[in-house]
DRENDREN-984041 format. One line per 4 residues: their letters; for each residue x, y, z of C-alpha. Coordinates in nm, 3 decimals. Example, Ala and Ser with C-alpha at 12.3 -4.5 7.8 and 13.67 -1.06 7.14 Angstrom:
// DRENDREN-984041
AS> 1.230 -0.450 0.780 | 1.367 -0.106 0.714
// end
This chain:
// DRENDREN-984041
MLKK> 17.009 -12.432 -0.418 | 17.181 -12.426 -0.098 | 17.137 -12.217 0.139 | 17.370 -11.997 0.399
NSTL> 17.357 -12.130 0.723 | 17.233 -11.894 0.948 | 17.118 -11.859 1.357 | 16.745 -11.784 1.245
QEEF> 16.530 -11.928 1.064 | 16.484 -11.807 0.701 | 16.142 -11.999 0.662 | 15.914 -12.082 0.947
DLSL> 15.934 -12.503 0.994 | 15.626 -12.599 1.170 | 15.799 -12.947 1.224 | 16.045 -12.794 1.430
FLYL> 15.844 -12.564 1.583 | 15.628 -12.821 1.743 | 15.979 -13.095 1.810 | 16.064 -12.791 2.045
AKKS> 15.701 -12.695 2.203 | 15.692 -13.089 2.267 | 16.064 -13.070 2.440 | 15.936 -12.760 2.613
VVAT> 15.635 -12.940 2.771 | 15.808 -12.994 3.146 | 15.861 -12.596 3.128 | 15.477 -12.539 3.028
IAFF> 15.366 -12.770 3.265 | 15.512 -12.529 3.518 | 15.465 -12.217 3.403 | 15.117 -12.275 3.367
IISI> 15.169 -12.441 3.724 | 15.334 -12.123 3.879 | 15.104 -11.872 3.757 | 14.788 -12.120 3.855
CISL> 14.983 -12.095 4.213 | 15.018 -11.716 4.225 | 14.672 -11.685 4.116 | 14.537 -11.861 4.373
LYIR> 14.782 -11.690 4.637 | 14.698 -11.355 4.482 | 14.341 -11.413 4.508 | 14.380 -11.563 4.878
YAEQ> 14.583 -11.279 5.002 | 14.522 -10.962 4.776 | 14.320 -10.652 4.957 | 14.025 -10.773 4.874
IFQS> 13.745 -10.471 4.725 | 13.373 -10.431 4.789 | 13.131 -10.206 4.596 | 12.799 -10.142 4.713
TSVI> 12.534 -9.932 4.516 | 12.245 -9.778 4.590 | 11.928 -9.591 4.276 | 11.780 -9.262 4.399
QINS> 11.496 -9.074 4.181 | 11.469 -8.705 4.112 | 11.090 -8.631 4.168 | 11.065 -8.318 4.404
NNTA> 10.719 -8.167 4.425 | 10.553 -7.939 4.645 | 10.150 -8.062 4.722 | 10.081 -7.743 4.822
TAVL> 10.132 -7.556 4.494 | 9.867 -7.843 4.388 | 9.594 -7.675 4.611 | 9.704 -7.305 4.587
RIDQ> 9.716 -7.350 4.279 | 10.053 -7.112 4.236 | 10.393 -7.208 3.957 | 10.591 -7.425 4.056
VEPE> 10.951 -7.292 4.154 | 11.208 -7.561 4.031 | 11.473 -7.473 3.798 | 11.418 -7.645 3.439
DDIA> 11.740 -7.820 3.504 | 11.732 -8.022 3.843 | 11.871 -8.337 3.731 | 12.168 -8.137 3.635
RSIE> 12.194 -7.951 4.009 | 12.135 -8.297 4.150 | 12.438 -8.456 4.026 | 12.651 -8.201 4.079
LLRS> 12.525 -8.155 4.409 | 12.590 -8.539 4.523 | 12.938 -8.491 4.346 | 12.996 -8.196 4.526
KTFL> 13.280 -8.216 4.833 | 13.049 -7.984 5.029 | 12.747 -8.191 4.994 | 12.994 -8.479 5.066
SRAL> 13.154 -8.398 5.427 | 12.830 -8.307 5.586 | 12.721 -8.732 5.476 | 13.041 -8.837 5.610
SKLP> 12.955 -8.657 5.930 | 12.652 -8.849 5.975 | 12.884 -9.175 6.020 | 13.171 -9.326 6.281
IQVS> 13.425 -9.275 6.059 | 13.632 -9.003 6.312 | 13.847 -9.285 6.447 | 13.949 -9.625 6.203
YYAK> 13.985 -9.926 6.388 | 14.218 -10.168 6.213 | 14.350 -10.577 6.274 | 14.673 -10.639 6.140
GTFK> 14.766 -10.989 6.016 | 15.017 -11.174 5.885 | 14.998 -11.061 5.519 | 14.628 -10.894 5.558
TFEH> 14.474 -10.572 5.692 | 14.158 -10.564 5.832 | 13.899 -10.304 5.912 | 13.646 -10.388 6.162
YVNS> 13.405 -10.049 6.138 | 13.133 -10.073 6.364 | 13.262 -10.389 6.455 | 13.566 -10.332 6.613
AYTV> 13.534 -10.499 6.989 | 13.705 -10.162 7.153 | 13.615 -9.790 7.068 | 13.795 -9.452 7.155
DVKI> 13.711 -9.157 7.180 | 13.914 -8.825 7.146 | 14.020 -8.537 7.205 | 14.315 -8.380 6.977
KNNK> 14.595 -8.127 7.115 | 14.797 -8.167 6.821 | 14.767 -8.269 6.455 | 15.069 -8.510 6.468
IYGQ> 14.799 -8.758 6.597 | 14.634 -8.745 6.266 | 14.686 -9.084 6.001 | 14.973 -9.214 6.290
SNFI> 14.898 -9.608 6.377 | 14.847 -9.669 6.748 | 14.870 -10.013 6.862 | 14.696 -10.137 7.177
TFTD> 14.755 -10.471 7.341 | 14.391 -10.621 7.577 | 14.610 -10.816 7.835 | 14.218 -10.885 8.008
GKNF> 13.871 -10.708 7.899 | 13.962 -10.384 8.122 | 14.339 -10.331 8.120 | 14.469 -10.218 7.815
QMEI> 14.871 -10.105 7.668 | 14.871 -9.848 7.417 | 15.158 -9.795 7.178 | 15.137 -9.379 7.059
GDQK> 15.428 -9.277 6.831 | 15.728 -9.407 7.004 | 15.607 -9.360 7.390 | 15.364 -9.692 7.565
YTGT> 15.139 -9.575 7.808 | 14.906 -9.810 8.013 | 14.550 -9.761 8.076 | 14.214 -9.924 8.188
TGQW> 13.901 -9.883 8.038 | 13.691 -9.586 8.106 | 13.978 -9.396 8.210 | 14.153 -9.164 8.012
IFTP> 14.483 -9.148 7.938 | 14.686 -8.832 7.838 | 14.901 -8.777 7.596 | 15.105 -8.461 7.473
DADF> 14.902 -8.461 7.112 | 14.592 -8.586 7.206 | 14.372 -8.752 7.512 | 14.217 -9.113 7.488
NVSV> 13.917 -9.269 7.646 | 13.902 -9.672 7.576 | 13.574 -9.813 7.586 | 13.519 -10.237 7.527
NSPG> 13.193 -10.312 7.320 | 13.204 -10.659 7.289 | 13.446 -10.931 7.527 | 13.418 -11.206 7.382
DLSS> 13.509 -11.020 7.043 | 13.812 -10.871 7.186 | 13.946 -11.237 7.426 | 14.045 -11.338 7.065
YMNV> 14.301 -11.038 7.033 | 14.445 -11.101 7.387 | 14.802 -11.071 7.430 | 14.914 -11.221 7.105
PGSD> 15.261 -11.101 6.952 | 15.357 -11.004 6.609 | 15.032 -11.062 6.363 | 14.707 -11.016 6.436
RLYF> 14.734 -10.689 6.631 | 14.501 -10.423 6.719 | 14.560 -10.053 6.605 | 14.330 -9.766 6.536
VVNN> 14.352 -9.477 6.338 | 14.278 -9.051 6.437 | 14.130 -8.934 6.073 | 14.213 -8.591 5.989
PEKL> 13.849 -8.414 5.952 | 13.951 -8.218 5.648 | 14.160 -8.488 5.476 | 13.908 -8.741 5.508
VDSY> 13.659 -8.587 5.288 | 13.954 -8.623 4.982 | 14.017 -8.996 5.096 | 13.685 -9.099 5.008
YKGI> 13.600 -8.834 4.706 | 13.758 -9.003 4.452 | 13.604 -9.361 4.526 | 13.254 -9.291 4.480
DIKL> 13.120 -9.201 4.170 | 12.779 -9.012 4.112 | 12.623 -9.082 3.711 | 12.317 -9.055 3.560
LNEA> 12.127 -9.418 3.516 | 11.862 -9.315 3.326 | 11.728 -8.954 3.177 | 11.388 -9.008 3.136
AKTI> 11.291 -9.177 3.464 | 11.531 -8.946 3.622 | 11.764 -9.200 3.837 | 12.124 -9.186 3.972
QIST> 12.329 -9.456 4.022 | 12.534 -9.400 4.353 | 12.774 -9.632 4.413 | 13.133 -9.689 4.597
KGIN> 13.437 -9.956 4.672 | 13.644 -10.006 4.964 | 13.754 -10.263 5.102 | 13.514 -10.267 5.431
PQKT> 13.199 -10.430 5.263 | 12.968 -10.234 5.568 | 13.133 -9.951 5.532 | 13.037 -9.916 5.155
ADIV> 12.695 -10.012 5.245 | 12.644 -9.724 5.491 | 12.818 -9.435 5.285 | 12.584 -9.523 4.924
NVIA> 12.297 -9.524 5.224 | 12.367 -9.222 5.417 | 12.468 -9.024 5.085 | 12.102 -9.100 4.959
EEYK> 11.899 -9.053 5.297 | 12.106 -8.671 5.347 | 11.994 -8.608 4.968 | 11.640 -8.596 5.088
VYDV> 11.702 -8.403 5.354 | 11.921 -8.172 5.212 | 11.669 -8.146 4.911 | 11.362 -8.017 5.142
EKKS> 11.620 -7.815 5.365 | 11.720 -7.606 5.018 | 11.426 -7.575 4.847 | 11.201 -7.464 5.168
ESSA> 11.448 -7.189 5.246 | 11.310 -6.969 4.932 | 11.002 -6.985 5.050 | 11.153 -6.888 5.382
RVLD> 11.331 -6.641 5.200 | 10.992 -6.477 5.051 | 10.834 -6.512 5.381 | 11.088 -6.318 5.559
FIDR> 11.094 -6.045 5.301 | 10.633 -6.081 5.341 | 10.731 -6.037 5.711 | 10.936 -5.689 5.657
QLAI> 10.673 -5.525 5.478 | 10.444 -5.696 5.741 | 10.592 -5.473 5.993 | 10.597 -5.166 5.814
VYDE> 10.273 -5.156 5.704 | 10.126 -5.241 6.058 | 10.250 -4.999 6.213 | 10.111 -4.724 5.946
LKST> 9.762 -4.931 5.995 | 9.752 -4.882 6.323 | 9.785 -4.477 6.287 | 9.558 -4.428 6.046
EGAL> 9.287 -4.654 6.295 | 9.417 -4.476 6.548 | 9.315 -4.085 6.332 | 9.042 -4.244 6.193
ETFK> 8.894 -4.357 6.599 | 8.975 -4.013 6.721 | 8.809 -3.801 6.420 | 8.488 -3.983 6.514
KENK> 8.473 -3.924 6.852 | 8.569 -3.536 6.750 | 8.319 -3.429 6.526 | 8.036 -3.745 6.672
ISNA> 8.034 -3.965 6.380 | 7.916 -4.282 6.359 | 7.809 -4.433 6.013 | 8.115 -4.350 5.777
DEFT> 7.802 -4.356 5.503 | 7.745 -4.072 5.518 | 8.090 -3.863 5.378 | 8.038 -4.149 5.153
SSYI> 8.095 -4.082 4.779 | 8.193 -4.111 4.412 | 8.516 -3.949 4.463 | 8.612 -4.150 4.764
KRMD> 8.506 -4.424 4.583 | 8.716 -4.396 4.289 | 9.034 -4.286 4.497 | 9.041 -4.612 4.633
DLES> 9.040 -4.781 4.335 | 9.353 -4.585 4.206 | 9.500 -4.626 4.607 | 9.466 -5.021 4.536
EIIN> 9.628 -4.982 4.202 | 9.896 -4.818 4.269 | 9.982 -5.038 4.634 | 9.945 -5.341 4.329
VDLD> 10.261 -5.111 4.139 | 10.462 -5.011 4.507 | 10.435 -5.420 4.580 | 10.589 -5.473 4.215
KKVL> 10.835 -5.218 4.216 | 10.963 -5.372 4.547 | 10.970 -5.735 4.404 | 11.206 -5.575 4.169
EEIE> 11.429 -5.411 4.377 | 11.462 -5.770 4.599 | 11.564 -5.913 4.245 | 11.766 -5.615 4.142
KSVR> 11.997 -5.595 4.485 | 12.019 -5.980 4.488 | 12.165 -6.014 4.127 | 12.424 -5.738 4.232
IKSV> 12.546 -5.797 4.589 | 12.515 -6.230 4.520 | 12.838 -6.321 4.227 | 12.569 -6.669 4.216
PDTY> 12.225 -6.537 4.199 | 12.016 -6.771 4.428 | 11.739 -6.819 4.076 | 11.535 -7.032 4.391
HLLS> 11.456 -6.709 4.555 | 11.431 -6.475 4.256 | 11.137 -6.768 4.107 | 10.983 -6.761 4.425
LLSG> 10.970 -6.378 4.454 | 10.822 -6.337 4.095 | 10.542 -6.587 4.116 | 10.244 -6.470 4.076
TPYQ> 10.325 -6.120 3.956 | 10.251 -6.051 3.554 | 10.630 -6.063 3.505 | 10.686 -6.417 3.594
EVFE> 10.705 -6.491 3.239 | 10.901 -6.202 3.146 | 11.178 -6.314 3.409 | 11.155 -6.731 3.399
PLLA> 11.347 -6.737 3.051 | 11.583 -6.486 3.159 | 11.657 -6.663 3.502 | 11.654 -7.053 3.307
SLNN> 11.942 -6.979 3.066 | 12.131 -6.817 3.395 | 12.078 -7.108 3.605 | 12.193 -7.334 3.304
LLVE> 12.500 -7.150 3.274 | 12.576 -7.188 3.637 | 12.554 -7.545 3.590 | 12.803 -7.574 3.306
KERA> 13.009 -7.403 3.543 | 12.997 -7.624 3.876 | 13.031 -7.915 3.631 | 13.299 -7.744 3.373
LYDA> 13.519 -7.673 3.764 | 13.531 -8.063 3.884 | 13.794 -8.060 3.546 | 13.950 -7.727 3.510
TPSN> 14.105 -7.446 3.724 | 13.885 -7.086 3.764 | 14.135 -6.977 3.542 | 14.088 -7.218 3.236
AVIT> 13.970 -7.053 2.883 | 13.660 -7.228 2.898 | 13.588 -7.150 3.289 | 13.677 -6.767 3.216
QMNK> 13.434 -6.756 2.848 | 13.134 -6.867 3.122 | 13.211 -6.614 3.368 | 13.173 -6.397 3.049
QIEV> 12.804 -6.550 2.938 | 12.681 -6.534 3.282 | 12.712 -6.179 3.330 | 12.595 -6.116 2.988
KKNL> 12.245 -6.287 3.170 | 12.312 -6.128 3.448 | 12.331 -5.744 3.314 | 12.029 -5.845 3.050
LLES> 11.825 -5.934 3.381 | 11.936 -5.601 3.574 | 11.850 -5.429 3.230 | 11.466 -5.590 3.216
VSSI> 11.415 -5.530 3.546 | 11.574 -5.172 3.543 | 11.302 -5.110 3.231 | 10.993 -5.251 3.443
RSKL> 11.077 -4.993 3.724 | 11.104 -4.738 3.470 | 10.746 -4.851 3.370 | 10.651 -4.920 3.694
SLRQ> 10.721 -4.551 3.764 | 10.576 -4.371 3.489 | 10.220 -4.583 3.554 | 10.248 -4.486 3.940
SSIS> 10.332 -4.112 3.845 | 10.048 -4.131 3.593 | 9.765 -4.302 3.838 | 9.885 -4.021 4.139
SKIS> 9.779 -3.742 3.919 | 9.445 -3.922 3.885 | 9.489 -3.973 4.245 | 9.516 -3.516 4.237
ESEE> 9.279 -3.455 4.007 | 8.989 -3.672 4.218 | 9.111 -3.483 4.599 | 9.052 -3.137 4.429
KFFS> 8.710 -3.243 4.339 | 8.700 -3.397 4.668 | 8.843 -3.072 4.793 | 8.560 -2.832 4.691
LPGK> 8.343 -3.029 4.963 | 8.281 -2.852 5.314 | 8.588 -2.958 5.577 | 8.463 -3.186 5.749
QIEF> 8.342 -3.386 5.523 | 8.755 -3.372 5.313 | 8.927 -3.427 5.650 | 8.695 -3.768 5.744
ARIQ> 8.751 -3.889 5.350 | 9.086 -3.828 5.392 | 9.135 -4.046 5.692 | 8.888 -4.253 5.574
RLFN> 9.122 -4.338 5.201 | 9.427 -4.396 5.389 | 9.269 -4.647 5.633 | 9.119 -4.836 5.365
INEK> 9.479 -4.797 5.118 | 9.666 -4.998 5.459 | 9.415 -5.230 5.508 | 9.435 -5.337 5.203
FYSL> 9.764 -5.377 5.143 | 9.833 -5.519 5.470 | 9.541 -5.807 5.390 | 9.746 -5.878 5.035
LLEK> 10.069 -5.934 5.255 | 9.876 -6.173 5.458 | 9.749 -6.301 5.175 | 10.097 -6.370 4.997
KTEY> 10.243 -6.469 5.393 | 9.974 -6.763 5.398 | 10.038 -6.868 5.138 | 10.415 -6.920 5.148
SIAE> 10.361 -7.090 5.474 | 10.148 -7.384 5.301 | 10.398 -7.330 5.061 | 10.672 -7.423 5.302
AGFV> 10.492 -7.689 5.447 | 10.367 -7.874 5.150 | 10.739 -7.911 5.105 | 10.756 -8.281 5.174
SQNE> 11.077 -8.472 4.933 | 10.983 -8.677 4.667 | 11.298 -8.852 4.578 | 11.270 -9.229 4.670
ILEK> 11.516 -9.451 4.674 | 11.497 -9.695 4.431 | 11.725 -9.953 4.572 | 11.896 -9.923 4.915
ADTP> 12.283 -10.048 4.935 | 12.330 -10.398 5.140 | 12.605 -10.500 5.213 | 12.796 -10.637 4.941
VIPV> 12.962 -11.058 5.032 | 13.129 -11.099 4.723 | 13.447 -10.904 4.625 | 13.422 -10.693 4.275
YPDK> 13.810 -10.715 4.322 | 13.981 -10.947 4.288 | 13.821 -11.117 4.089 | 13.852 -11.505 4.062
SIIL> 13.803 -11.607 3.744 | 13.890 -11.344 3.566 | 14.249 -11.382 3.774 | 14.287 -11.729 3.653
IVGI> 14.215 -11.699 3.312 | 14.484 -11.403 3.358 | 14.758 -11.661 3.488 | 14.618 -11.915 3.222
VIAT> 14.696 -11.647 2.967 | 15.041 -11.575 3.112 | 15.151 -11.898 3.138 | 15.034 -11.964 2.733
VASL> 15.195 -11.621 2.628 | 15.524 -11.750 2.820 | 15.544 -12.116 2.739 | 15.467 -11.942 2.373
ALVL> 15.723 -11.693 2.381 | 15.971 -11.953 2.554 | 15.861 -12.181 2.256 | 15.960 -11.902 1.992
IKYL> 16.295 -11.764 2.180 | 16.401 -12.112 2.119 | 16.328 -12.161 1.754 | 16.484 -11.789 1.698
LHNN> 16.760 -11.893 1.837 | 16.783 -12.264 1.742 | 17.104 -12.324 1.521 | 17.134 -12.729 1.572
VTST> 17.091 -13.025 1.273 | 16.769 -13.098 1.411 | 16.649 -13.306 1.097 | 16.758 -13.467 0.805
NDIL> 16.554 -13.156 0.578 | 16.886 -12.953 0.749 | 17.140 -13.148 0.607 | 16.933 -13.086 0.260
KYTS> 16.914 -12.744 0.293 | 17.241 -12.658 0.405 | 17.475 -12.935 0.236 | 17.530 -13.073 -0.143
AAIL> 17.715 -13.433 0.070 | 17.497 -13.752 0.061 | 17.297 -13.875 0.343 | 17.446 -14.168 0.437
GIVP> 17.156 -14.250 0.688 | 17.049 -14.196 1.079 | 17.083 -14.310 1.381 | 16.837 -14.294 1.591
KYKK> 16.886 -14.250 2.026 | 16.930 -14.546 2.288 | 16.728 -14.479 2.605 | 16.820 -14.862 2.731
TIPI> 17.095 -14.909 2.982 | 17.432 -14.889 2.803 | 17.732 -15.107 2.861 | 18.092 -15.075 2.889
SQLL> 18.149 -15.160 2.536 | 17.968 -14.943 2.296 | 17.899 -15.254 2.057 | 17.550 -15.217 2.055
VDQN> 17.443 -15.391 1.762 | 17.563 -15.764 1.849 | 17.340 -15.737 2.196 | 17.033 -15.747 1.976
PKST> 17.013 -15.769 1.624 | 16.707 -15.702 1.565 | 16.649 -15.399 1.728 | 16.662 -15.061 1.575
IAES> 16.967 -14.933 1.624 | 17.060 -15.229 1.442 | 16.830 -15.209 1.129 | 16.952 -14.858 1.116
FRSI> 17.307 -14.934 1.096 | 17.243 -15.244 0.807 | 17.030 -14.909 0.654 | 17.397 -14.729 0.589
RTNM> 17.600 -15.022 0.521 | 17.327 -15.077 0.179 | 17.388 -14.732 0.125 | 17.774 -14.806 0.208
QFIS> 17.725 -14.951 -0.140 | 17.619 -14.657 -0.355 | 17.870 -14.472 -0.343 | 18.196 -14.766 -0.389
NESG> 18.055 -15.125 -0.500 | 18.403 -15.191 -0.630 | 18.587 -15.524 -0.526 | 18.819 -15.525 -0.275
PKIV> 18.955 -15.368 0.113 | 18.799 -15.071 0.143 | 18.925 -14.749 0.376 | 18.620 -14.633 0.645
AVTS> 18.715 -14.257 0.743 | 18.448 -14.136 1.012 | 18.521 -13.755 1.181 | 18.289 -13.499 1.331
SISG> 18.295 -13.105 1.359 | 18.373 -13.181 1.723 | 18.414 -13.411 2.024 | 18.014 -13.591 2.150
EGKT> 17.920 -13.579 1.833 | 17.908 -13.996 1.857 | 18.193 -14.067 1.564 | 18.418 -14.326 1.777
FVAI> 17.975 -14.510 1.845 | 17.927 -14.467 1.523 | 18.283 -14.622 1.418 | 18.268 -14.919 1.634
NLAG> 17.881 -15.009 1.525 | 17.898 -14.951 1.199 | 18.251 -15.201 1.153 | 18.051 -15.477 1.393
IIAY> 17.698 -15.447 1.140 | 17.965 -15.500 0.858 | 18.166 -15.746 1.060 | 17.816 -15.888 1.050
AGKK> 17.815 -15.952 0.684 | 18.125 -16.179 0.750 | 18.354 -15.905 0.635 | 18.685 -15.850 0.822
VIIL> 18.706 -15.541 0.958 | 18.938 -15.368 1.217 | 18.944 -15.004 1.325 | 19.221 -14.763 1.411
DVDM> 19.238 -14.531 1.662 | 19.403 -14.262 1.534 | 19.244 -13.981 1.744 | 19.590 -13.936 1.951
RKPK> 19.494 -13.659 2.117 | 19.147 -13.760 2.280 | 19.139 -14.165 2.199 | 18.845 -14.338 2.277
IHLG> 18.816 -14.702 2.073 | 18.923 -14.868 2.410 | 18.693 -14.747 2.637 | 18.453 -14.803 2.389
FNAQ> 18.559 -15.187 2.361 | 18.692 -15.190 2.743 | 19.057 -15.261 2.699 | 19.397 -15.173 2.729
NTKG> 19.559 -14.850 2.593 | 19.945 -14.904 2.621 | 20.042 -14.973 2.249 | 19.869 -14.903 1.969
MSTI> 19.912 -14.695 1.670 | 20.100 -14.391 1.799 | 20.337 -14.672 1.882 | 20.330 -14.832 1.559
LIEK> 20.439 -14.527 1.350 | 20.698 -14.484 1.549 | 20.839 -14.819 1.519 | 20.857 -14.913 1.871
DQIE> 20.579 -15.192 1.838 | 20.468 -15.437 1.578 | 20.125 -15.421 1.412 | 20.082 -15.761 1.511
DCIQ> 20.196 -15.693 1.887 | 19.918 -15.452 1.891 | 19.610 -15.520 1.665 | 19.330 -15.674 1.961
HSSL> 19.037 -15.870 1.909 | 18.664 -15.769 1.980 | 18.421 -15.998 2.145 | 18.274 -16.006 1.811
KNLD> 18.405 -16.231 1.585 | 18.557 -16.050 1.264 | 18.565 -15.781 1.413 | 18.949 -15.618 1.532
FITA> 19.110 -15.306 1.647 | 19.380 -15.116 1.718 | 19.375 -14.862 1.927 | 19.573 -14.543 1.993
GPIP> 19.809 -14.606 2.226 | 20.002 -14.373 2.484 | 19.959 -13.953 2.377 | 20.217 -13.824 2.135
PNPS> 20.378 -13.502 2.163 | 20.295 -13.517 1.714 | 20.000 -13.662 1.675 | 19.972 -13.415 1.356
ELIM> 20.327 -13.565 1.215 | 20.246 -13.957 1.279 | 19.963 -13.905 1.077 | 20.090 -13.778 0.788
SQKM> 20.371 -13.968 0.764 | 20.445 -14.247 0.482 | 20.443 -14.509 0.791 | 20.076 -14.441 0.843
DDLL> 20.042 -14.570 0.427 | 20.221 -14.878 0.435 | 20.052 -14.942 0.746 | 19.716 -14.944 0.565
EILK> 19.877 -15.091 0.281 | 19.983 -15.412 0.491 | 19.623 -15.415 0.706 | 19.461 -15.426 0.335
KTYD> 19.624 -15.752 0.286 | 19.432 -15.907 0.558 | 19.093 -15.708 0.584 | 18.824 -15.623 0.394
VIII> 18.723 -15.227 0.584 | 18.918 -15.015 0.743 | 18.781 -14.790 0.943 | 18.944 -14.516 1.086
DNPP> 18.865 -14.329 1.364 | 18.988 -13.964 1.290 | 18.966 -13.662 1.551 | 18.748 -13.418 1.467
VGIV> 18.831 -13.174 1.148 | 18.654 -12.888 1.347 | 18.897 -12.913 1.587 | 19.250 -13.001 1.428
TDGI> 19.291 -13.080 1.055 | 19.530 -13.422 1.155 | 19.179 -13.645 0.950 | 19.168 -13.502 0.623
INIK> 19.466 -13.675 0.477 | 19.286 -13.982 0.590 | 18.981 -13.870 0.449 | 19.146 -13.805 0.117
KADY> 19.270 -14.174 0.109 | 18.932 -14.344 0.214 | 18.653 -14.461 -0.007 | 18.411 -14.376 0.238
PIYI> 18.497 -14.093 0.408 | 18.167 -13.992 0.665 | 18.100 -13.718 0.832 | 17.909 -13.738 1.211
FRAS> 17.644 -13.472 1.283 | 17.426 -13.529 1.613 | 17.061 -13.361 1.617 | 16.994 -13.144 1.848
YSKR> 17.411 -13.078 1.954 | 17.572 -13.005 1.584 | 17.518 -12.686 1.478 | 17.423 -12.528 1.144
FFFE> 17.770 -12.361 1.120 | 17.947 -12.732 1.088 | 17.786 -12.749 0.738 | 18.075 -12.489 0.614
NVNN> 18.343 -12.728 0.755 | 18.203 -13.021 0.529 | 18.121 -12.782 0.270 | 18.490 -12.701 0.284
IMKE> 18.661 -12.984 0.238 | 18.433 -13.143 0.015 | 18.558 -12.772 -0.225 | 18.878 -12.753 -0.111
HNIK> 19.036 -13.128 -0.102 | 18.774 -13.248 -0.394 | 18.590 -13.491 -0.210 | 18.293 -13.582 -0.396
KLSV> 18.224 -13.909 -0.209 | 18.188 -13.761 0.146 | 17.836 -13.829 0.323 | 17.685 -13.755 0.657
ILNG> 17.485 -13.976 0.931 | 17.309 -13.808 1.099 | 17.353 -13.939 1.464 | 17.118 -13.939 1.788
VDEI> 16.787 -13.878 1.615 | 16.498 -13.866 1.848 | 16.172 -13.963 1.673 | 15.924 -13.681 1.768
HPGY> 16.058 -13.457 1.545 | 15.898 -13.562 1.235 | 16.089 -13.571 0.886 | 16.366 -13.777 0.985
GYGY> 16.332 -14.096 0.741 | 16.463 -13.925 0.421 | 16.294 -14.235 0.212 | 16.531 -14.536 0.385
GYGY> 16.234 -14.694 0.486 | 16.243 -14.676 0.831 | 16.023 -14.543 1.081 | 16.334 -14.482 1.337
GYGY> 16.243 -14.382 1.655 | 16.123 -14.603 1.988 | 16.228 -14.406 2.244 | 16.601 -14.524 2.268
GYYE> 16.858 -14.264 2.388 | 17.212 -14.161 2.270 | 17.542 -14.280 2.409 | 17.809 -13.993 2.342
DDNK> 18.155 -14.123 2.309 | 18.279 -13.874 2.526 | 18.182 -14.026 2.832 | 18.334 -13.711 3.102
SSRR> 18.044 -13.551 2.861 | 17.784 -13.756 2.915 | 17.891 -13.791 3.308 | 17.806 -13.382 3.313
KKPL> 17.492 -13.332 3.430 | 17.250 -13.059 3.242 | 17.143 -12.772 3.458 | 16.813 -12.766 3.647
WKKV> 16.715 -12.459 3.438 | 16.785 -12.594 3.123 | 16.579 -12.964 3.194 | 16.282 -12.747 3.313
LGWS> 16.256 -12.517 3.039 | 16.362 -12.788 2.789 | 16.712 -12.604 2.654 | 16.965 -12.835 2.451
// end
């Protein structure tokens, strides 16, 4: 069943796809060359990005805690706090302040700009007057080792190193660090110019913040990786190293700060107790002098000892209450309680185990809130929910403090009652004993309180001195040599992949848009006409005459016409003169070329052959034989010339031809006239075969009448030139004009497309080209882009 013609392939044809791929080999090579060249140029001129990485281990420890056997005052989620601290802009600002990045130094090249950083041959001290100077490129050109010209905005200034230049926006003082390096940039116009940029301190942190990556490397080992990327390798290494080093310093400062706050609290209490102790000591000495008492044991009794014990107990209760008051004050005043400080205050108290879980839970919520604020605003629902949870924890902590303080107050009241009872019994003693015991008791109380505070101060002083950062820099960043971007191998692979995809896309587009007749398979698929044969391309130098079969009788092209001559016998093998009518759809398909060489191969067989050129609108037979066209078919049909006067002889025996003659105004009427039939009958008496070169029936219908008269009606298609919808012409001729013997010759066959043989035993295709019968068309050059893309 014949298929309807379509510009798209109805089913995948692998042989056609491979054929189009082979025709596109030049374009494919061009794609790969262009892609690789672009990749290499990109690698050469793209801005190089370097990456530096440092690894630190979090292992904070206070050596004094082990010596004094006091509890460690560290939050449980120390590794999480450390990561959030390293990610914070506040900490980054502190670390970057240690680097010389307030002024950036550059060298502007033809294609790339280089940052010199600490390797700059010169440095600039700046005194800012106006914020307009921030971020502005200020070009500087050195005329010699000391003198230079500077462009600040639209203004130019001349200066000398070591001397200040005063401008409306800032004052500058230029110093030369390396005269040797500076000499290569002296008096350089255009490219390779030096310039510097004064960075805005407020925006400096933001410019580096996004490029710094902090991530947990190993939770069990408590290792954190710090990395950053930049165009200057030395700067990237310095940034990660200064962050790691500064964290160690910050860690010691932060953790010793808790002990410092506890010491400040103790110092305030010591000052108060010291005054009281001094007062009671003076009163005791005065009483001894006035009463001439030298031995306090004279008045010592069991009552005094019991009251001393009670007073010691009430001192401890009072100290615990003061600690709880300090905790309550810190929680109420500060929106974000300092857990370091609170844990430090509780260290060594009997309530440490009660409050530690609450403080740990509160600390975890604060850490989670810090993490969430990196991705959400304070008004976010998640943050709002966290704030509520934090308030709940704070209220629970305050309620616990209040509850314990109430219990301590009850206990203090109870102890006070016992003291009052002891005092009543004691007051029954003689007056001087009572007075002495009272003063002695107050002195003992203050002395013990003062000793207790001194003991605590000593412990926390040792703890503060014992804070040495145990954080270790496991991997210090070295200056990177190889950039992480662009990656040469990846860029080249991407270039090759793009070239491959572009090549496949080109072949696929050509395949989808392919509407040319390429093989005998197309003829079988779209028409029922018989295939008479195929004619290969011819790539040698074409002679003036298109008659090629006599040039090399054993050539492939001669064999192809012999095959056609043999196949004609299957169409009609009756005796007598025969008429062969050759036509095509449009000009350029090679019907004249086929007609001439078919006539030549038949003449070789001993038959007398004559060719008639009835394509009077665009005659070519005279060109094919390199003959004159002053008279011919047009003059015969108007009876201006006799037949025998118009017959011309070719160089091949038995082969004659009649040219078209002068172009008439009415070629259709002449072809369809009775005189044409009379002419054919006259020629049949002399010639065995009459070959008529008809006009293309796809343009005009003049040739149909001769096709109907012919014993061998032949339709010419040219491979990779004729369109598939031309098959409609063949089908219409066979159906509407009832021409059942119409056969097809496929001309200009390319051997690189498989499947052309169609069982004729000829593997045509030895690199021969095709000779177009339209000389003007043959001389027309194909556009360069079509040649490169392999487009027909």
